[in-house]
Phi, psi and omega in degrees: 000136180279141177217152172278127183237129176288123185246339182186170171276145180303322182294347178287349183247125179283140178303138176059034175217172179252161173216173184223142171235153178243125178236113187062236178264359184264136171258129182238125178275132181241136182233132173257099187264122179055035174070347183219002176248125181247138179223148178222130179221166174302145178277346183282121174292123183287346180273308184263349182059043176238149181275083188226352190296332178298340180259012180284176179266125179257154180185203175219153177239102180053046177088357178261118179294138184219161172237135176250125180302135181289346181276310185230007177064019171298132183255142181228142175290128180287338179284317188248341184084358183289143174293130186280356175259006176088005180277096186297334180290347180252051179272141176264148170281133176252158181231138173298137183218148174211157176241132182211123175050044174086007179231152178254135181236141173244144174262115185224163174282131175242000000 
């Protein structure tokens, strides 16, 4: 069953950078984009199978927020998890996320 889980304080995440939380065995990369847009994706790079996406470069491509893997610069849409170069086998899992009263929440299966 999915539930909203408080994972951190909002102030723990620097604007326009990534951070990571671990819930059970999963590492989830969290991004505070432009101070008011929050995104959460798997931290695991689907190409190299390394936990590095929270340290990637964030930006936008024609208004679409994206993360570029720090290893090979593969870019992924933060909204959908899709590879921005069209390689469907390199899709990221995304997680519903919200910020409320100074805390960040993820909706996850418990």
